[in-house]
Phi, psi and omega in degrees: 000133177276121185268345179207127176237153179230155174207155182257139181217160168254133180277188183297336179275352184090002180282143180278130177229153175255123180269127181243124175252121179271105188255010178245035182298319184284319180234084185301135174259101189282142173285167177300321180294319178296320177297317179298317180297317178295317179298319178300314179300320180290340181278348185278150171243098189257137171271107184261020178281152177296326179299318179294319180296315180294322178297317179295323177296320178294319178296319182296321187262339187075015181243161181220005181252108180272356189076205179307135188262012181298338182295337185298323178299322179288320175301317178298324177299315178303310185292321180297320184274317188268309185291337180258013175285116184294344179274349182277133183283162180302321180292330174293320175297317180299315179300314179298315182298314179301319179296315181296322176298317180296316179298316181295321177296318178298323178295316177301313182295321179295312181298321179295316180296319179295325177295319181281335183227071182298343179296344177302324182298338182274352179293139179259133172258098190249140172050046179294151170264118186240118177272123179243106183195152180287159174303149179072017178253013179095004184295318182296312178299313182298313181299313184290328178285314179301321183287353175298332173290105189284004169286338178271146178266121175231180189227101176294158186305315184300323180286324179294325179293320181222082184297331186239127180292151174292150179302132177086352179277140177216170178298151179280187184299333179271003180082017181268128177292132179303330178294321177296317181298319179294319179294319179298319178298318178296319178298316180296320179295319179296319179298324180288319187274320179229074190299331184280346176300320181300329178286328183273327184211091182302134182223036176286160188303327183275352182295128180291128190252172183274143183287347175295345172304330182281350173275344188291329171298345174263003177053054174221191183088171180270006185303324182303329181296337180277349182237358183202160170276109188214059180299330178294317176297317178306312182296320178295311181303315182290339181274350186253145172294121183271003182303317179301328182280329171292325175297319178297314177299321178300317177296319178299322177296324175297317178302313183290328175293321177299318183283327179215089189291143167210160184280332189214134180267151166237127190230168179196136169192137173296330183305329184299337178306321183258008180227041182297323179301301176301324181299312184284332174291324180284321183232072187295340181254019183290148163268119184256121178256108182261119178263145186224141176204158175313118182302334179298321177299319180294312186294315181294329176290311181299316182294322178297312181298315182292321178294318179296315181294332185297338181298339180259000183237338186228150179287320182244145183237127176233096180305327179300324179298317183290319180293322180288319180298312185282336170297313178295319183292317178294324177300317178298317179299312186284327175298318177295322179297315178299319182293321192249000185301334180295345179286346176266118177306139184303326181280005176243003182236132174235134180262133179238112179270139190305313185294327177289321179295315180294328181287330183206078184293322179297316179297320180292321178299315177297320180298317180296314180297319178299315181297322181281356181068033181248102183283137178267125172269179184299318181295315180296320178299320177295318180298318180291318177300318178296320179295320179296318179294321181294337182279357181314131184269006180300125180085357180273168179249149175226150179270139176276132177248127184219099185293333178286304186291322187268336186230359178055044177234149179264133180306320183296325180293319178293313185297332182303332182282354187239019185298320181296316178298315183294324176291317183301319186248013176054054183269130182280146172287132183242310182270117183263000000 
């Protein structure tokens, strides 16, 4: 049986791409490296208690004041559901623990910096450009191209992982920030163990990342759902007012502005679809760029990525669970968007449809900047042109998504749940 096939095609631009179909989603055929990684994880004896995680964060930073301690209850929820899941592999536990230590360390560093520099609280985050769109709707391309204009403040992955340097750390002899080096090492390890993830969701250090990463030191957001099976956390998160966590993220943006100033931020996250109220209360003068695409395209992509990644975190794989979970999850996001979109003033919202963006990305970029009142000078235009050229997909690989073959679901059945959203935003059917 062929577990992975490839073929070469030219896309609409004439660029050559290699199509990769992952056909072992249900019964993964592990490489030797993947087996070694899993075996290593199973050999570990990890302390998954919140006390152990907080202690390691204190040891790493040399600090001991986390500020308000209400976050510990949320951390315990994560650990109770995910770390104690008997189907989760040791390497999955290790990944979660490492992430939680990093979030706790970032919280310590943030609280310490705010204590030493209370003037940070006076910084204004004004007129941000915020992209609100589901994965695979062009958000990544749009964010990374718009952020090429270095007058705008954006957040590369390495900086989002560690916004504040550890005491005493400085660039090495080659001028490389240790935080960048750590992120690069993590990226390289991920590419080796799950190589197709990089094709579905780029996570290299320079990749502009989502600001919900800044909520994670407060141990909130829907981010956990992307790395673990956690329906209990989902239900808790959806039942709680997220305004305090948006306030926390807002403070983190002030911290990052203090460390690397710019006049205007550009941000992006799918989570904002279901949190329009907190989003607009936090950023009342924001320009909101809403991207739209056939939800079936989004769901089959998300389910494929999550099912593929699960081979390194779970003993058993059920593709049906992932397609059903993410169909339901995306429905919740989009239902909330339809309900709350009126909270965004019409003169602050621009809709970007995927097919229009793909047909003329340069024209759409100019349209977004014009709408946001952000004039492009010659230097910014050159930066954007260079970013567009660098993005050429010639010679690159892409993953094939097939909801029928991989998940035994019909596009029409999935799409039926999204009719109100598609009518509201005039979304075209893409997957037949």
